[in-house]
C-alpha positions, -999 to 999 in steps of 0.1 A, spaced: 36 43 113 41 19 84 26 -11 68 40 -41 49 23 -65 25 9 -95 43 36 -123 43 9 -150 43 -6 -137 11 28 -133 -5 35 -170 5 2 -180 -12 11 -160 -43 45 -177 -44 29 -212 -41 5 -203 -69 35 -195 -91 50 -229 -84 17 -246 -92 16 -228 -125 52 -239 -133 44 -275 -125 13 -274 -146 34 -260 -175 58 -289 -173 29 -313 -172 12 -298 -202 43 -295 -224 64 -326 -215 53 -351 -189 14 -353 -191 10 -366 -156 -26 -352 -154 -31 -335 -188 -42 -353 -219 -13 -360 -243 -15 -351 -280 -30 -376 -304 -3 -402 -313 20 -394 -282 46 -407 -275 51 -423 -310 45 -405 -343 21 -376 -338 -8 -374 -361 -18 -341 -378 -43 -335 -350 -17 -344 -324 8 -319 -339 -19 -292 -336 -26 -302 -300 11 -301 -292 14 -266 -306 -15 -255 -284 1 -272 -254 33 -253 -260 15 -220 -261 -4 -228 -229 27 -241 -212 48 -210 -221 20 -188 -208 19 -206 -175 56 -204 -172 56 -167 -177 29 -160 -152 43 -185 -127 78 -170 -129 64 -135 -125 42 -144 -95 69 -165 -77 97 -139 -84 75 -110 -71 65 -129 -40 100 -140 -31 114 -104 -37 87 -89 -15 93 -115 13 130 -109 14 130 -72 8 104 -64 35 101 -28 24 70 -9 37 44 -4 11 33 28 29 51 48 56 38 79 75 69 101 79 75 136 93 81 151 58 54 133 39 37 100 30 59 74 14 42 48 -8 52 21 -33 31 26 -63 41 19 -99 66 -2 -117 89 25 -132 87 47 -101 81 23 -72 90 47 -44 71 80 -41 73 105 -13 44 128 -13 51 159 9 24 170 33 23 204 16 9 187 -15 -17 166 5 -51 182 14 -66 152 30 -61 115 38 -90 91 45 -100 55 40 -129 36 24 -140 1 15 -151 -6 -21 -161 -37 -41 -137 -52 -65 -153 -50 -100 -139 -84 -110 -147 -107 -81 -171 -86 -60 -149 -88 -28 -146 -58 -5 -112 -42 -7 -98 -15 16 -86 17 0 -65 45 12 -76 78 -4 -50 106 -7 -63 140 -19 -34 157 -37 -32 193 -47 0 190 -68 6 156 -85 34 165 -108 59 142 -90 35 112 -91 34 89 -122 2 88 -141 3 50 -147 7 33 -114 3 -3 -101 -20 -10 -71 -36 25 -73 -58 46 -95 -67 83 -100 -101 98 -96 -97 135 -102 -72 147 -76 -78 117 -53 -53 88 -54 -69 55 -44 -43 30 -31 -53 -6 -27 -47 -17 9 -63 -51 10 -31 -70 18 -14 -46 43 -3 -58 77 -21 -28 93 -57 -17 90 -61 12 65 -80 32 91 -49 32 114 -27 45 85 -53 72 76 -55 85 112 -18 85 116 -13 103 83 -39 129 93 -21 135 126 13 138 109 -1 162 82 -16 185 109 16 185 129 36 194 98 13 222 89 14 236 125 52 235 124 52 256 92 29 283 106 46 314 121 44 316 159 16 339 171 27 367 194 16 363 231 0 390 251 19 403 281 10 387 314 -12 409 336 0 415 372 -26 419 399 -16 437 431 -34 426 462 -34 440 497 -46 427 531 -63 449 556 -52 442 592 -77 451 619 -68 480 642 -69 457 673 -43 433 658 -20 462 649 -21 475 685 -14 441 700 17 436 678 31 470 689 
C-alpha cells in the first residue's frame, strides 16, 4: 500500500506560486495594484528611491518563494512518486532534502501507529504517522516534513491521498509478516494414530456364514 501527495493541494500550491510571481512583477515594475514610488514614472524623489529599493527587496523575495512553490508543485505532479510505500522489506518514505528516499527495514522498526496533532502555527489538526525506530543510523537527522521525538519519527501526513490510519494498519501487518518469516519453523509433533474396532453381534456372524 502506498500514498501520494494530494494533487489538488499541489495544484493550489502551484497557483499560489504563480500569484506571488505576478505580485512581484506588479511591485517591481508595473504597479497595477501596488502604490508606485514617489515621483514615478518621472524623476524619483529621495523618498521614492527608498520606496523603490524596498519594492525591489519585496519583489525579489516574492519571486524566490513563488519559483520555489511553483517548481516544487510541478515536479511533484509530474513525478508522482509515492511519499510513503509499505513494502515487503520495509517502509519507504520521502523525508528530507539531501536524502529524499529512505527505506527503513522492518527489523529496525518496533511499532507503527498514527495520531492527530494540532499545528503549532495555525492551530489546524494534522495527521501524523509515527514510526518507532530502534536503529536510526541510516535516517538523516535534519528532515523535511518529519521530526524526531526520542526514537519516534513523526511524519506529516496531512496531504496524503490515503488516510494515515490505513497506512499504519498496512505497515503493522507487513511488519508482523516479515518478522514471522524470519522466525525459525517450530517442529511439529507426530500425528497420533487411533485404532478402532467394531464388534459384530454373534447372530450377524452366524447369518453371514
